[in-house]
C-alpha positions in Angstrom: 15.7 19.9 33.7 12.8 21.7 35.5 11.7 24.9 33.9 12.5 26.8 37.1 16.2 25.8 36.7 16.5 26.8 33.1 18.8 29.8 32.4 16.5 32.8 32.2 17.5 36.4 31.8 17.6 36.7 35.6 20.6 34.3 35.5 22.3 36.0 32.6 21.5 39.6 33.4 21.2 41.9 36.4 18.1 41.2 38.5 14.9 41.9 36.7 11.3 40.9 37.4 11.3 37.6 35.6 12.2 36.6 32.1 11.7 39.2 29.5 11.4 38.7 25.8 13.7 41.7 25.0 16.5 40.2 27.1 16.2 36.8 25.5 16.2 38.4 22.1 19.2 40.5 22.9 21.1 37.4 24.0 20.1 35.7 20.7 21.4 38.7 18.8 24.8 38.2 20.4 24.8 34.5 19.7 24.0 34.6 16.0 26.0 37.8 15.3 23.0 39.7 14.0 23.2 42.8 16.0 20.5 44.6 17.9 19.3 46.8 14.9 18.7 43.9 12.5 17.3 41.7 15.3 14.7 44.3 16.0 13.7 44.2 12.3 13.0 40.4 12.4 11.5 40.3 15.9 7.8 41.3 15.8 6.7 43.4 18.7 10.2 44.3 19.9 11.9 47.6 19.2 15.5 48.5 18.9 15.2 50.7 22.0 13.9 47.8 24.1 16.8 45.6 22.9 19.4 48.3 23.6 18.0 49.0 27.1 17.9 45.3 28.0 21.5 44.7 26.7 23.0 47.8 28.2 21.4 47.5 31.7 21.0 43.8 32.3 23.5 41.6 30.4 26.6 40.9 32.4 29.8 38.8 32.1 29.1 37.0 35.4 25.6 36.3 34.3 26.7 34.6 31.1 29.2 32.5 33.1 26.5 31.4 35.5 24.1 30.5 32.6 26.8 28.4 30.9 27.3 26.5 34.2 23.6 25.9 34.6 23.3 24.4 31.1 26.5 22.3 31.4 25.4 21.0 34.8 21.9 20.1 33.5 23.3 18.3 30.4 25.8 16.3 32.2 23.1 14.9 34.5 21.3 13.2 31.5 22.1 9.5 31.2 23.3 9.8 27.6 26.0 12.3 28.5 27.7 9.8 30.8 28.4 7.6 27.7 30.6 10.4 26.3 32.7 10.9 29.4 32.7 11.3 33.2 33.4 15.1 33.2 37.0 14.8 34.3 38.7 15.6 31.0 38.4 18.6 28.8 40.0 20.4 25.8 40.3 23.9 24.5 40.7 25.3 21.1 40.8 28.8 19.5 38.5 29.7 16.7 39.4 32.7 14.5 36.8 35.2 13.3 37.7 38.0 10.8 37.0 41.6 11.7 34.9 43.8 9.5 33.7 47.4 9.6 34.6 49.4 12.7 36.2 46.3 14.2 39.1 46.2 11.7 40.7 49.0 13.7 40.9 46.9 16.9 41.6 43.5 15.2 45.0 42.0 15.1 46.9 40.5 12.2 47.9 36.9 12.4 49.7 35.5 9.4 48.3 32.0 10.1 44.8 33.2 9.3 45.6 35.4 6.3 46.2 39.1 5.7 43.1 40.5 7.3 42.6 41.5 11.0 40.4 39.5 13.4 40.1 38.0 16.8 39.8 34.5 18.4 37.2 32.9 20.6 39.0 30.4 22.9 36.4 27.8 24.0 36.7 25.0 26.6 34.8 21.8 26.0 34.2 18.9 28.5 34.4 15.3 27.4 30.5 15.4 27.6 30.4 18.2 25.0 29.5 21.0 27.5 31.1 24.3 26.4 31.9 25.4 29.9 34.0 28.5 29.3 34.9 30.9 26.5 37.3 33.8 26.2 37.5 36.5 23.5 41.2 37.2 22.8 43.4 39.0 20.3 44.2 37.0 17.2 48.0 36.9 17.9 47.8 36.4 21.7 49.1 33.2 23.2 46.3 30.7 24.0 48.5 29.1 26.7 48.1 32.0 29.2 44.3 31.5 29.2 44.2 27.8 29.9 44.1 28.1 33.7 41.4 30.8 33.5 39.0 28.4 32.0 39.9 25.5 34.2 39.5 27.5 37.4 36.7 30.0 36.7 34.0 28.1 34.8 31.7 27.8 37.8 30.2 24.4 36.8 30.2 21.1 38.7 32.8 19.6 36.4 35.8 18.2 38.2 38.4 18.5 35.5 41.6 16.5 36.1 43.1 16.3 32.6 43.1 19.0 29.9 44.0 18.6 26.2 45.4 21.4 24.1 47.2 21.7 20.8 50.6 23.3 20.4 49.3 26.9 20.8 47.8 26.1 24.2 51.0 25.2 26.0 54.2 26.8 27.1 56.9 25.8 29.6 55.4 28.2 32.2 51.8 27.1 31.7 53.0 23.5 31.9 54.5 24.3 35.3 51.6 26.2 36.7 49.0 23.6 35.6 51.0 20.9 37.4 51.4 23.1 40.5 47.7 24.0 40.6 46.7 20.4 40.2 45.8 19.8 36.5 47.4 17.4 34.1 48.1 19.2 30.9 48.3 17.0 27.8 49.3 18.9 24.7 49.2 17.5 21.2 52.5 19.0 20.0 53.7 19.4 16.5 57.4 19.2 15.6 58.1 16.5 18.2 61.5 15.8 16.7 62.7 19.3 17.6 61.5 19.1 21.2 64.3 18.9 23.8 64.4 16.8 27.0 65.9 18.4 30.1 67.7 16.4 32.7 69.0 17.2 36.2 72.7 18.1 36.5 74.9 14.9 36.5 72.2 12.7 34.8 73.5 11.0 31.7 70.9 10.3 28.9 70.7 7.0 27.1 72.8 7.0 23.9 69.8 6.9 21.6 68.3 10.1 23.3 71.5 12.1 23.6 70.7 14.3 20.6 67.3 15.3 22.2 68.8 16.5 25.5 69.2 20.2 26.1 70.9 22.2 28.8 70.5 20.8 32.4 67.8 22.0 34.7 68.9 24.9 36.9 67.9 23.4 40.3 69.5 26.2 42.3 67.3 28.8 40.5 64.2 26.8 41.4 65.3 26.6 45.1 66.0 30.4 45.2 62.5 31.2 43.9 60.5 28.4 45.6 58.8 30.7 48.2 57.7 33.1 45.4 56.4 30.1 43.4 54.3 28.9 46.4 52.9 32.5 46.9 52.1 32.7 43.2 50.3 29.3 43.2 48.4 30.3 46.4 47.3 33.6 44.7 46.0 31.7 41.7 44.1 29.1 43.7 42.5 31.7 46.0 41.2 33.7 43.0 42.9 36.9 43.9 44.4 37.4 40.4 43.5 35.7 37.2 46.2 33.4 36.0 46.2 35.0 32.5 47.1 38.4 34.1 50.1 36.8 35.9 51.2 34.7 32.9 51.1 37.7 30.6 53.4 39.7 32.9 55.8 36.8 33.4 55.9 36.0 29.7 56.6 39.6 28.8 60.1 39.7 30.3 61.1 36.0 30.9 64.8 36.5 30.7 64.9 39.3 33.3 62.6 37.6 35.8 64.0 35.0 38.1 60.5 33.7 39.0 59.6 33.2 35.3 62.9 31.4 34.7 62.3 29.1 37.6 58.8 28.3 36.4 60.2 27.6 33.0 62.6 25.1 34.5 59.8 23.4 36.3 57.8 23.3 33.1 60.7 21.7 31.3 60.9 19.0 34.0 57.2 18.3 33.4 57.6 18.3 29.7 60.5 16.0 29.9 58.4 13.5 31.9 55.4 13.9 29.5 57.2 13.4 26.2 58.4 9.8 26.8 54.9 9.0 28.0 53.4 10.4 24.9 55.8 8.5 22.7 55.1 5.2 24.4 51.4 5.4 25.2 49.0 5.0 22.2 46.0 5.4 24.5 47.1 8.8 25.7 47.5 9.9 22.1 44.1 8.6 21.2 42.4 10.3 24.2 44.1 13.6 23.4 43.0 13.4 19.7 39.4 12.4 20.8 39.2 15.3 23.2 40.5 17.9 20.7 38.2 16.5 18.0 35.2 17.4 20.3 36.5 21.0 20.5 36.9 21.2 16.7 33.5 19.7 16.2 32.0 22.5 18.4 33.9 25.0 16.2 31.9 23.7 13.2 28.6 24.3 15.1 29.8 27.7 16.2 30.6 28.7 12.6 27.1 27.7 11.5 25.4 29.7 14.3 27.6 32.8 13.9 26.5 33.3 10.3 25.2 36.8 10.2 27.4 39.7 8.9 29.4 37.2 6.9 30.6 35.7 10.2 32.7 38.8 10.8 33.2 40.6 14.1 32.1 44.3 13.6 32.1 45.5 17.2 34.0 48.6 18.2 35.1 47.3 21.7 36.6 44.2 23.2 33.7 44.0 25.7 31.2 43.7 22.8 33.3 40.9 21.3 33.2 39.1 24.6 29.3 39.4 24.6 29.3 38.0 21.1 31.4 35.0 22.2 29.3 34.4 25.4 26.0 34.6 23.5 27.4 32.1 20.9 28.6 29.8 23.7 25.2 29.9 25.4 23.5 28.9 22.1 25.9 26.0 21.7 25.2 24.8 25.3 21.4 25.1 24.7 21.7 23.0 21.5 23.9 20.4 23.2 21.4 20.1 26.1 18.4 19.9 23.7 20.0 17.3 21.5 21.2 15.2 24.4 17.7 15.3 25.9 16.0 14.2 22.6 18.5 11.6 21.5 17.6 9.3 24.3 13.9 8.9 23.3 15.0 8.7 19.7 17.3 5.7 20.5 14.5 4.1 22.5 12.1 4.4 19.5 14.7 2.8 17.2 15.1 0.0 19.7 11.4 -0.6 19.8 11.4 -0.9 16.0 14.1 -3.5 16.2 17.1 -1.3 15.3 19.7 -1.9 17.9 21.5 1.2 19.4 24.1 -0.3 21.8 26.1 2.0 24.0 29.3 1.3 22.1 27.6 2.8 19.0 25.8 5.6 20.8 29.0 7.0 22.3 30.2 7.9 18.8 27.2 10.0 18.1 27.5 13.7 19.1 24.9 16.2 20.3 26.3 18.9 18.0 23.9 18.5 15.0 21.9 21.6 13.9 20.3 20.5 10.7 16.9 20.2 12.5 17.1 23.8 13.7 15.9 26.7 11.5 18.5 29.5 11.9 16.9 32.1 9.7 13.5 33.9 9.5 11.6 35.9 12.1 12.4 35.3 15.8 9.2 34.9 17.8 9.1 33.7 21.4 6.1 31.6 22.4 5.2 30.4 25.9 3.7 27.0 26.8 2.5 25.5 30.1 3.6 22.0 29.0 7.0 20.7 29.9 6.6 17.5 27.9 8.9 16.6 25.1 7.6 17.2 21.6 6.7 14.1 19.5 9.7 12.8 17.5 9.5 13.8 13.9 9.6 10.9 11.4 11.6 11.0 8.2 8.4 11.4 6.2 7.3 14.4 8.2 10.7 16.1 7.9 10.5 15.7 4.1 7.0 17.0 4.1 8.1 20.1 6.1 
């Protein structure tokens, strides 16, 4: 990727006159959860006042989103990325971070994660390992209401068609809206034996499936609310309102809202079509597991990067937590790009030495390693005129270092 295209603070922040060290350092402080005060202590030549000014006046949500898109687009153009996928499938997974200090007051309790308050970062990952979107959310909020946000507003060149989620990322209403907007939602559901199938009135199930069939679909309710459903889908596709805002309102009073009940019926139709496919298609199950494994592997990298302050969120506001999540996501994308770029000459070197690296083997190697990156110490920015790759380090040189 040419240097002029690399995400600089002008992409991430409000317009400034070129890249600034203070802006880059403030972004790094977000990503490694160090905070501006401690970052100033370990960044020679940069003061806390400079970092606070850069962060308060220049870093923006839309800038972070644009920077993620630039890195994802650059990485997916590399030849090696095409071995991992074609950019048409993705997955999302929530990662919990405990709250500490002042953040305990705004953190939510979720029994699944223990007795302490915290929040979740909900990250979207392409089949090429690009972390193309992230959301900071309450620990007990439904992940399902945010799925369409990530699929529609990432801003990258990815053309997602199929999206994998776990049980927390799907509901009947989100199943319906993903289908109506044009995405195939493939959830890896737990408790499959308790999932019901829903048929149209008058349809008789096979005898061996009779125990799995629930109440018939209310077709008349779908017909009565069809025009409202079309208006809702148009509103979402045009970007007038975020899907999460609409889904949160519809989910709040589902029994009293005819539109919500009609969407639930459509979601049940789609789920009833999906479940037999899931049962009978081993390849679909393998693909879903592979996609979700990529998200979970990114969570491991995220945990390693977000190591300061014991990995706890200590921000007083939800906005600050979003900046933490976005800075972390930007670091993940930078590492994914860097590793993808360097893995290709590394494989070429191995091939020259007679060690075969066929594509069938390479596609199982991920660009999520960080052992070669020093995460602690002083943070010093250096500039160079050369855009050439650095020489590959040999095992002996690594041991010597």
